[in-house]
DRENPAFI-630374 format. One line per field, with one value per residue: x, y, z of N, C-alpha, C, O in turn; chain; residue in one letter. Coordinates in steps of 0.05 Angstrom, whole numbers. Atoms other than C-alpha are relative to their C-alpha. Example, Ala and Ser with C-alpha at 12.3 -4.5 7.8 and 13.67 -1.06 7.14 Angstrom:
<migus>
n.east 18 / -16 $
n.north -24 / -24 $
n.up 0 / -1 $
ca.east 246 / 273 $
ca.north -90 / -21 $
ca.up 156 / 143 $
c.east 18 / -15 $
c.north 24 / 22 $
c.up 0 / 14 $
o.east 39 / -5 $
o.north 24 / 44 $
o.up 13 / 18 $
c A / A $
r A / S $
</migus>
This chain:
<migus>
n.east 6 / -4 / 25 / -1 / 1 / 22 / -7 / 10 / 29 / 12 / -1 / 20 / 26 / 3 / 4 / 27 / 19 / 0 / 14 / 29 / 11 / 0 / 20 / 27 / 5 / 3 / 24 / 23 / 1 / 0 / 12 / -19 / -9 / -16 / -25 / -20 / -21 / -19 / 12 / -1 / -28 / -10 / 12 / -11 / -28 / -16 / 0 / 17 / -12 / 7 / 27 / 2 / -14 / 19 / 26 / -2 / 17 / 16 / 23 / -7 / -1 / 28 / 14 / -11 / 12 / 27 / -2 / -8 / 24 / 19 / -10 / 6 / 29 / 4 / -9 / 22 / 22 / -9 / 1 / 27 / 4 / -24 / 6 / 28 / 17 / 28 / 11 / 1 / -27 / -8 / 14 / -10 / -27 / 5 / 12 / -21 / -20 / 10 / 10 / -22 / -16 / 2 / -17 / -27 / -13 / -15 / -7 / 25 / -3 / -16 / 19 / 15 / -18 / -4 / 24 / 0 / -21 / 9 / 19 / -13 / -24 / 7 / -22 / 2 / 25 / -4 / -13 / 17 / 24 / -9 / -4 / 26 / 12 / -12 / 12 / 27 / -1 / -7 / 23 / 20 / -9 / 5 / 29 / 8 / -10 / 16 / 26 / -4 / -8 / 21 / 25 / 18 / 5 / -6 / 24 / -9 / -24 / -24 / -13 / 16 / -2 / -26 / 1 / 16 / -14 / -22 / 11 / 12 / -21 / -12 / 18 / 2 / -24 / 0 / 17 / -12 / -25 / 5 / 22 / 3 / 21 / 26 / -3 / -20 / -7 / 22 / 18 / -14 / 1 / 28 / 5 / -14 / 13 / 26 / -6 / -9 / 21 / 21 / -10 / -21 / 7 / 27 / 19 / 21 / -5 $
n.north 15 / -17 / -5 / 10 / -21 / 4 / 0 / -24 / 3 / -3 / -28 / -15 / 7 / -13 / -28 / -3 / 5 / -23 / -21 / 7 / -4 / -29 / -12 / 7 / -16 / -28 / -3 / 3 / -24 / -25 / 2 / 4 / -26 / -16 / 15 / -4 / 21 / -5 / 9 / 29 / 8 / -7 / 18 / 27 / -2 / 0 / -25 / -2 / 17 / 27 / 3 / 3 / 24 / 22 / -6 / -22 / -23 / 4 / 15 / 28 / 12 / 1 / 23 / 24 / 3 / 10 / 28 / 18 / 3 / 17 / 28 / 10 / 6 / 23 / 24 / 7 / 13 / 26 / 18 / 10 / 22 / 17 / 28 / 8 / -7 / 1 / -26 / -16 / -8 / -20 / -25 / -11 / -12 / -25 / -20 / -8 / -17 / -26 / -15 / -11 / -18 / -28 / -3 / 10 / -12 / -24 / -16 / -11 / -27 / -1 / 4 / -25 / -19 / 8 / -6 / -29 / -7 / 9 / -19 / -26 / 3 / 17 / 20 / 20 / 14 / 22 / 22 / 9 / 14 / 26 / 16 / 5 / 19 / 26 / 7 / 9 / 26 / 20 / 3 / 14 / 28 / 12 / 4 / 23 / 24 / 4 / 11 / 27 / 18 / 4 / 4 / -22 / -15 / -28 / -16 / -22 / 7 / -3 / -26 / -19 / 7 / -8 / -29 / -5 / 9 / -18 / -26 / 2 / 2 / -26 / -18 / 7 / -8 / -29 / -8 / 10 / -15 / -28 / -3 / 25 / -1 / 7 / 25 / 16 / 25 / 18 / -8 / 5 / 29 / 7 / -9 / 19 / 26 / -1 / -1 / 27 / 19 / -3 / -4 / 19 / 27 / 6 / 6 / -20 / -15 $
n.up 24 / 23 / 15 / 27 / 21 / 18 / 28 / 13 / 4 / -26 / -7 / 16 / -11 / -25 / 6 / 11 / -22 / -18 / 14 / 0 / -26 / -5 / 18 / -9 / -24 / 7 / 16 / -18 / -18 / 15 / 26 / 22 / 12 / -19 / -6 / 20 / 2 / -22 / -25 / -1 / -2 / -27 / -20 / 3 / -6 / 24 / 14 / 24 / 20 / -6 / 9 / 29 / 8 / -4 / 12 / 19 / -9 / -24 / 9 / 3 / -26 / -10 / 13 / -10 / -26 / 4 / 10 / -22 / -18 / 15 / 0 / -27 / 0 / 17 / -15 / -18 / 15 / 9 / -23 / -3 / 19 / -2 / -5 / 4 / -23 / 6 / 6 / -25 / -7 / 20 / -6 / -25 / 5 / 15 / -18 / -19 / 14 / 7 / -23 / -15 / 17 / -9 / -23 / 4 / 23 / -10 / 23 / 12 / 8 / 25 / 22 / 3 / 13 / 28 / 15 / 3 / 19 / 26 / 10 / 6 / 16 / 22 / 5 / -21 / 4 / 19 / -13 / -22 / 11 / 10 / -24 / -10 / 19 / -8 / -25 / 6 / 14 / -20 / -18 / 15 / 2 / -26 / -3 / 16 / -13 / -24 / 9 / 10 / -21 / -20 / 13 / -4 / 25 / -1 / 5 / 18 / 15 / -17 / 2 / -14 / -28 / -9 / -3 / -23 / -24 / -5 / -8 / -27 / -20 / -2 / -13 / -29 / -13 / -2 / -23 / -25 / -5 / -6 / -20 / -14 / -21 / 11 / 15 / -14 / 14 / 1 / 21 / 25 / 5 / 6 / 28 / 18 / -3 / 14 / 28 / 9 / -3 / 20 / 27 / 7 / -8 / 11 / -20 / -4 / -25 $
ca.east 787 / 807 / 749 / 733 / 745 / 683 / 688 / 674 / 605 / 589 / 611 / 567 / 508 / 519 / 523 / 458 / 423 / 443 / 419 / 353 / 342 / 361 / 317 / 257 / 262 / 271 / 216 / 169 / 187 / 197 / 164 / 196 / 199 / 228 / 281 / 346 / 401 / 447 / 398 / 396 / 471 / 487 / 437 / 468 / 538 / 561 / 574 / 533 / 582 / 567 / 494 / 504 / 551 / 491 / 430 / 420 / 368 / 325 / 266 / 303 / 317 / 244 / 217 / 265 / 240 / 169 / 190 / 224 / 161 / 118 / 163 / 154 / 78 / 82 / 121 / 64 / 13 / 55 / 58 / -17 / -12 / 52 / 18 / -46 / -103 / -178 / -224 / -233 / -158 / -145 / -199 / -172 / -101 / -126 / -167 / -109 / -62 / -107 / -137 / -68 / -42 / -67 / -26 / 36 / 49 / 103 / 113 / 42 / 63 / 114 / 57 / 17 / 77 / 86 / 14 / 18 / 83 / 53 / -3 / 46 / 105 / 91 / 159 / 151 / 79 / 100 / 146 / 99 / 39 / 79 / 96 / 23 / 0 / 48 / 19 / -52 / -34 / -2 / -62 / -109 / -68 / -73 / -148 / -155 / -111 / -151 / -216 / -189 / -159 / -220 / -275 / -304 / -339 / -316 / -372 / -330 / -275 / -207 / -180 / -238 / -235 / -160 / -172 / -227 / -185 / -124 / -167 / -204 / -141 / -109 / -171 / -179 / -106 / -113 / -171 / -135 / -71 / -101 / -161 / -148 / -197 / -257 / -229 / -194 / -164 / -227 / -270 / -217 / -215 / -291 / -294 / -243 / -275 / -343 / -314 / -279 / -338 / -386 / -344 / -284 / -311 / -382 / -419 / -484 / -459 $
ca.north -131 / -102 / -69 / -103 / -59 / -50 / -67 / -12 / -40 / -46 / 25 / 50 / 11 / 40 / 111 / 102 / 73 / 132 / 180 / 143 / 146 / 220 / 238 / 201 / 238 / 306 / 296 / 275 / 337 / 392 / 366 / 350 / 421 / 453 / 398 / 411 / 364 / 397 / 383 / 309 / 302 / 338 / 296 / 233 / 258 / 268 / 323 / 347 / 310 / 245 / 255 / 264 / 205 / 162 / 198 / 243 / 286 / 294 / 267 / 203 / 190 / 206 / 156 / 104 / 115 / 104 / 41 / 12 / 25 / -7 / -69 / -75 / -73 / -123 / -171 / -167 / -184 / -241 / -271 / -278 / -325 / -360 / -424 / -462 / -438 / -444 / -388 / -366 / -364 / -325 / -274 / -266 / -254 / -201 / -166 / -166 / -137 / -81 / -63 / -49 / -7 / 59 / 47 / 15 / 53 / 101 / 128 / 153 / 226 / 211 / 186 / 249 / 291 / 251 / 261 / 336 / 340 / 300 / 351 / 410 / 381 / 352 / 316 / 282 / 265 / 222 / 180 / 177 / 157 / 101 / 76 / 82 / 44 / -12 / -12 / -18 / -75 / -113 / -100 / -124 / -188 / -201 / -191 / -241 / -291 / -282 / -294 / -356 / -384 / -376 / -380 / -312 / -280 / -210 / -159 / -108 / -113 / -124 / -59 / -19 / -55 / -41 / 34 / 34 / -5 / 39 / 102 / 77 / 58 / 125 / 162 / 124 / 135 / 209 / 216 / 174 / 215 / 285 / 272 / 211 / 236 / 231 / 174 / 129 / 62 / 24 / 65 / 61 / -15 / -19 / 20 / -26 / -89 / -68 / -53 / -120 / -159 / -131 / -114 / -160 / -221 / -215 / -219 / -183 / -162 $
ca.up -47 / -115 / -151 / -217 / -277 / -321 / -394 / -444 / -458 / -384 / -372 / -429 / -401 / -333 / -361 / -400 / -339 / -296 / -350 / -356 / -281 / -277 / -337 / -309 / -242 / -275 / -326 / -271 / -229 / -281 / -343 / -410 / -437 / -375 / -365 / -401 / -425 / -375 / -319 / -337 / -347 / -281 / -241 / -269 / -253 / -324 / -374 / -433 / -478 / -443 / -456 / -530 / -533 / -514 / -542 / -602 / -567 / -506 / -547 / -563 / -490 / -473 / -523 / -498 / -427 / -451 / -489 / -427 / -385 / -440 / -441 / -365 / -374 / -431 / -386 / -336 / -390 / -417 / -347 / -349 / -408 / -385 / -363 / -375 / -331 / -325 / -347 / -274 / -262 / -326 / -309 / -238 / -265 / -315 / -262 / -212 / -264 / -288 / -221 / -193 / -252 / -224 / -161 / -190 / -255 / -231 / -302 / -312 / -313 / -368 / -412 / -397 / -416 / -480 / -501 / -489 / -527 / -585 / -591 / -594 / -632 / -701 / -707 / -639 / -656 / -715 / -673 / -613 / -656 / -688 / -618 / -595 / -657 / -637 / -567 / -594 / -640 / -582 / -537 / -592 / -599 / -524 / -526 / -582 / -545 / -481 / -518 / -552 / -488 / -443 / -495 / -480 / -540 / -557 / -552 / -591 / -643 / -610 / -637 / -610 / -544 / -539 / -549 / -497 / -447 / -454 / -450 / -388 / -351 / -367 / -345 / -279 / -263 / -278 / -229 / -176 / -184 / -181 / -135 / -91 / -38 / -84 / -126 / -76 / -96 / -78 / -126 / -181 / -174 / -174 / -240 / -273 / -245 / -272 / -340 / -345 / -319 / -370 / -431 / -429 / -391 / -420 / -355 / -338 / -270 $
c.east 2 / -26 / 3 / -4 / -23 / 11 / -12 / -30 / -15 / 0 / -20 / -28 / -6 / -6 / -29 / -21 / -2 / -14 / -30 / -13 / -2 / -22 / -28 / -8 / -5 / -25 / -25 / -3 / -4 / -16 / 20 / 11 / 19 / 27 / 20 / 19 / 20 / -11 / 3 / 28 / 11 / -12 / 11 / 30 / 18 / -1 / -20 / 10 / -7 / -28 / -2 / 16 / -19 / -27 / 3 / -15 / -15 / -25 / 6 / 1 / -28 / -15 / 11 / -10 / -28 / 0 / 7 / -24 / -20 / 9 / -5 / -30 / -6 / 9 / -22 / -23 / 8 / -1 / -28 / -5 / 23 / -6 / -30 / -16 / -29 / -10 / 0 / 27 / 10 / -14 / 11 / 28 / -3 / -10 / 21 / 20 / -11 / -10 / 22 / 16 / 0 / 17 / 29 / 14 / 13 / 7 / -24 / 4 / 17 / -19 / -18 / 16 / 3 / -24 / -3 / 21 / -8 / -20 / 14 / 23 / -5 / 21 / -2 / -25 / 2 / 12 / -17 / -24 / 8 / 3 / -28 / -15 / 10 / -13 / -29 / -1 / 7 / -23 / -22 / 7 / -5 / -30 / -9 / 9 / -17 / -27 / 2 / 6 / -23 / -28 / -20 / -5 / 6 / -24 / 7 / 24 / 24 / 13 / -15 / 1 / 27 / 1 / -16 / 14 / 23 / -10 / -12 / 22 / 14 / -18 / -3 / 25 / 3 / -16 / 13 / 24 / -6 / -21 / -4 / -21 / -27 / 1 / 21 / 4 / -23 / -20 / 13 / -2 / -28 / -8 / 12 / -12 / -26 / 4 / 8 / -22 / -20 / 10 / 20 / -8 / -28 / -20 / -21 / 4 / 28 $
c.north 20 / 3 / -9 / 22 / -7 / -1 / 26 / -1 / 2 / 29 / 17 / -6 / 14 / 30 / 5 / -4 / 24 / 24 / -5 / 7 / 30 / 14 / -5 / 18 / 29 / 5 / -1 / 26 / 26 / 0 / -1 / 26 / 15 / -14 / 4 / -24 / 3 / -9 / -31 / -10 / 5 / -18 / -28 / -1 / 0 / 28 / -1 / -18 / -29 / -6 / -6 / -23 / -24 / 5 / 24 / 24 / -8 / -16 / -29 / -14 / -3 / -23 / -26 / -6 / -12 / -29 / -19 / -5 / -18 / -29 / -12 / -8 / -24 / -26 / -9 / -14 / -28 / -21 / -12 / -25 / -21 / -30 / -5 / 7 / -2 / 28 / 18 / 10 / 22 / 27 / 13 / 13 / 27 / 22 / 10 / 19 / 28 / 16 / 12 / 21 / 29 / 6 / -5 / 13 / 26 / 19 / 14 / 29 / 3 / -3 / 25 / 21 / -6 / 8 / 31 / 9 / -8 / 20 / 25 / -2 / -21 / -22 / -22 / -16 / -24 / -24 / -12 / -16 / -28 / -20 / -8 / -20 / -28 / -10 / -11 / -27 / -23 / -5 / -16 / -30 / -14 / -5 / -24 / -26 / -7 / -12 / -29 / -20 / -7 / -4 / 22 / 15 / 29 / 17 / 24 / -11 / 4 / 27 / 22 / -4 / 9 / 31 / 7 / -7 / 18 / 28 / -1 / -1 / 26 / 19 / -5 / 8 / 30 / 9 / -8 / 17 / 29 / 4 / -26 / 0 / -8 / -25 / -17 / -27 / -19 / 7 / -5 / -30 / -9 / 7 / -20 / -27 / -1 / -1 / -28 / -21 / 1 / -1 / -21 / -29 / -8 / -8 / 23 / 16 / -6 $
c.up -24 / -15 / -29 / -20 / -20 / -29 / -13 / -3 / 27 / 10 / -15 / 10 / 26 / -3 / -10 / 22 / 19 / -14 / -2 / 27 / 6 / -17 / 10 / 24 / -7 / -17 / 17 / 17 / -16 / -25 / -22 / -10 / 18 / 6 / -23 / -1 / 22 / 26 / 3 / 4 / 28 / 21 / -1 / 7 / -24 / -13 / -23 / -22 / 4 / -8 / -30 / -11 / 1 / -14 / -19 / 8 / 25 / -8 / -3 / 27 / 11 / -11 / 10 / 28 / -2 / -10 / 23 / 19 / -14 / 1 / 28 / 2 / -17 / 14 / 20 / -14 / -9 / 22 / 3 / -17 / 1 / 4 / -4 / 25 / -8 / -6 / 25 / 8 / -19 / 6 / 26 / -5 / -15 / 19 / 21 / -13 / -5 / 24 / 17 / -16 / 10 / 24 / -6 / -24 / 8 / -23 / -12 / -9 / -25 / -24 / -4 / -14 / -29 / -17 / -5 / -21 / -29 / -12 / -10 / -19 / -22 / -4 / 21 / -4 / -18 / 13 / 23 / -10 / -10 / 24 / 11 / -17 / 7 / 26 / -4 / -14 / 20 / 19 / -15 / -2 / 27 / 5 / -16 / 13 / 25 / -8 / -9 / 23 / 19 / -12 / 5 / -26 / 3 / -7 / -17 / -15 / 18 / -1 / 15 / 30 / 12 / 5 / 25 / 26 / 7 / 10 / 28 / 21 / 4 / 16 / 30 / 15 / 3 / 24 / 27 / 7 / 9 / 22 / 16 / 22 / -11 / -18 / 13 / -15 / -2 / -23 / -27 / -7 / -7 / -29 / -20 / 1 / -15 / -30 / -10 / 2 / -23 / -29 / -9 / 6 / -10 / 20 / 2 / 24 / 10 $
o.east -10 / -40 / 23 / -23 / -24 / 29 / -28 / -44 / -36 / -20 / -33 / -44 / -28 / -23 / -42 / -41 / -24 / -29 / -46 / -34 / -22 / -36 / -45 / -30 / -23 / -38 / -44 / -26 / -21 / -24 / 43 / 35 / 39 / 46 / 12 / 21 / 29 / 4 / 11 / 33 / 25 / 3 / 12 / 42 / 42 / -13 / -31 / -5 / -11 / -34 / -14 / 14 / -14 / -41 / 18 / -10 / -16 / -34 / -11 / -10 / -35 / -28 / -4 / -14 / -35 / -16 / -4 / -28 / -33 / -8 / -10 / -36 / -22 / -4 / -26 / -35 / -8 / -5 / -30 / -19 / 25 / 9 / -46 / -7 / -36 / 5 / 7 / 30 / 22 / -1 / 14 / 33 / 11 / 0 / 22 / 28 / 2 / -9 / 17 / 34 / 20 / 24 / 47 / 39 / 1 / 16 / -22 / -5 / 15 / -15 / -24 / 7 / 3 / -21 / -11 / 15 / -2 / -20 / 5 / 30 / -7 / 14 / 1 / -25 / -9 / 3 / -18 / -31 / -8 / -4 / -32 / -30 / -5 / -19 / -36 / -18 / -5 / -29 / -35 / -11 / -13 / -38 / -26 / -6 / -23 / -36 / -15 / -3 / -25 / -47 / -44 / 14 / 2 / -36 / -11 / 36 / 25 / 21 / -3 / 2 / 29 / 13 / -7 / 13 / 26 / 1 / -8 / 20 / 20 / -9 / -4 / 24 / 13 / -7 / 13 / 30 / 7 / -22 / -26 / -30 / -41 / -20 / 43 / -10 / -26 / -30 / 0 / -7 / -32 / -22 / -1 / -15 / -32 / -11 / -3 / -25 / -28 / -1 / 20 / -4 / -35 / -39 / -16 / -6 / 36 $
o.north 41 / -17 / -3 / 38 / -29 / 14 / 39 / 19 / 15 / 38 / 34 / 12 / 23 / 41 / 23 / 10 / 31 / 39 / 13 / 20 / 40 / 31 / 12 / 28 / 42 / 25 / 14 / 34 / 42 / 21 / 7 / 28 / 26 / -1 / 4 / -40 / -17 / -20 / -41 / -27 / -12 / -27 / -42 / -22 / -7 / 46 / -22 / -31 / -44 / -28 / -25 / -29 / -45 / -14 / 42 / 47 / -31 / -33 / -46 / -36 / -23 / -38 / -46 / -29 / -30 / -46 / -41 / -27 / -35 / -46 / -36 / -29 / -41 / -47 / -33 / -32 / -46 / -44 / -34 / -43 / -39 / -47 / 13 / 2 / -1 / 48 / 41 / 33 / 42 / 48 / 37 / 34 / 46 / 44 / 34 / 39 / 48 / 41 / 30 / 34 / 42 / 29 / 6 / 10 / 47 / 41 / 24 / 36 / 22 / 10 / 32 / 34 / 12 / 17 / 39 / 26 / 7 / 23 / 38 / 17 / -45 / -45 / -45 / -40 / -45 / -47 / -36 / -36 / -46 / -43 / -31 / -37 / -48 / -34 / -31 / -43 / -44 / -28 / -33 / -47 / -38 / -25 / -40 / -46 / -30 / -32 / -45 / -42 / -30 / -11 / 17 / 24 / 41 / 13 / 37 / -31 / 23 / 38 / 39 / 15 / 18 / 40 / 24 / 7 / 25 / 40 / 18 / 13 / 34 / 34 / 13 / 18 / 40 / 25 / 8 / 21 / 38 / 25 / -37 / -21 / -24 / -37 / -19 / -33 / -33 / -11 / -14 / -37 / -27 / -8 / -29 / -41 / -21 / -14 / -38 / -37 / -20 / -14 / -31 / -47 / -31 / -23 / 45 / 38 / 5 $
o.up -23 / -21 / -42 / -18 / -30 / -36 / 0 / 1 / 28 / 22 / -4 / 12 / 31 / 10 / 0 / 23 / 28 / -1 / 0 / 28 / 18 / -7 / 10 / 25 / 3 / -13 / 13 / 24 / -8 / -35 / -18 / -13 / 8 / 14 / -47 / 18 / 34 / 43 / 24 / 21 / 40 / 39 / 19 / 9 / -22 / -2 / -30 / -37 / -15 / -17 / -39 / -35 / -11 / -21 / -14 / -1 / 33 / 8 / 4 / 30 / 24 / 3 / 13 / 35 / 13 / -1 / 24 / 28 / -1 / 4 / 30 / 13 / -9 / 11 / 24 / -4 / -8 / 17 / 13 / -10 / -16 / -6 / -3 / 47 / -32 / -3 / 24 / 16 / -10 / 5 / 27 / 7 / -8 / 18 / 26 / -2 / 2 / 24 / 33 / -5 / 10 / 29 / 7 / -27 / 8 / -18 / -34 / -31 / -40 / -44 / -27 / -32 / -46 / -40 / -26 / -37 / -48 / -37 / -30 / -32 / -16 / -11 / 15 / 2 / -13 / 9 / 27 / 1 / -8 / 22 / 19 / -7 / 6 / 28 / 7 / -8 / 19 / 25 / -2 / 0 / 27 / 16 / -6 / 14 / 30 / 5 / -3 / 23 / 28 / 2 / 2 / -39 / 25 / -29 / -27 / -8 / 33 / 20 / 28 / 46 / 35 / 25 / 41 / 46 / 31 / 28 / 44 / 42 / 27 / 33 / 46 / 37 / 23 / 40 / 46 / 31 / 28 / 35 / 14 / 31 / 2 / -23 / 2 / -34 / -22 / -36 / -46 / -30 / -23 / -42 / -38 / -19 / -28 / -44 / -30 / -16 / -34 / -46 / -31 / -10 / -9 / 14 / -6 / 27 / 30 $
c A / A / A / A / A / A / A / A / A / A / A / A / A / A / A / A / A / A / A / A / A / A / A / A / A / A / A / A / A / A / A / A / A / A / A / A / A / A / A / A / A / A / A / A / A / A / A / A / A / A / A / A / A / A / A / A / A / A / A / A / A / A / A / A / A / A / A / A / A / A / A / A / A / A / A / A / A / A / A / A / A / A / A / A / A / A / A / A / A / A / A / A / A / A / A / A / A / A / A / A / A / A / A / A / A / A / A / A / A / A / A / A / A / A / A / A / A / A / A / A / A / A / A / A / A / A / A / A / A / A / A / A / A / A / A / A / A / A / A / A / A / A / A / A / A / A / A / A / A / A / A / A / A / A / A / A / A / A / A / A / A / A / A / A / A / A / A / A / A / A / A / A / A / A / A / A / A / A / A / A / A / A / A / A / A / A / A / A / A / A / A / A / A / A / A / A / A / A / A / A / A / A / A / A / A $
r M / K / R / Q / R / L / T / R / E / Q / S / K / D / Q / T / R / E / R / L / F / N / A / A / Q / A / I / F / M / K / K / G / F / V / A / A / S / V / E / D / I / A / A / A / A / G / Y / T / R / G / A / F / Y / S / N / F / S / S / K / S / E / L / F / L / E / L / L / R / R / D / H / E / T / M / Q / A / G / L / Q / A / I / F / A / S / A / A / S / R / E / E / M / E / A / R / V / L / R / Y / Y / S / S / L / H / R / E / N / K / C / F / L / L / W / V / E / A / K / L / L / A / V / R / D / G / R / F / R / L / R / F / N / A / F / M / H / E / K / L / E / Q / M / S / A / Y / I / R / E / F / S / A / R / V / G / T / P / M / L / M / E / P / E / A / L / A / I / G / L / M / G / L / C / D / G / V / Q / F / F / Y / T / V / D / P / H / N / V / P / T / E / K / A / E / A / V / L / A / G / F / F / S / R / V / V / F / G / R / D / A $
</migus>
């Protein structure tokens, strides 16, 4: 069977996807600073020139990786609100989503790398902070929608709750990643469930 020839656009998309996959693996293994453009291009099977034909810099590719992961997480949140549901169903969906994040977020180390880079690199910090502000605004909007849909009063302002929620999830995943013996998945899920029950769902227990 004759192999179908890719269009120019399809070939470009394929190249970018291979570069994304290679960069993610190398950033996870070596860290952003230690990884070079040559490392990424070679792992993807391309030249340095092919890299710069698709991305202006290593930082641009890095931010795009973070955005893609964020969009995946957003899709998971949107699915919670995709259809009408009772308060109990909505709460169960939210709890299932967040209680599994520490196990399923394969890009967690990328976010750790990004935060360290933002502390050290002022130019990257400006772009990363703009992105994080966008994330917080979206999270605040979801919190408002959840409260309106299920009739749960908010015990904190949505913006404050969004910061606390993101910080808690990051912290729990950090403990689970570096010390799974003392913070196994059951304990991580219990911490998240307790937070949601009291602060998000407004329960006493």
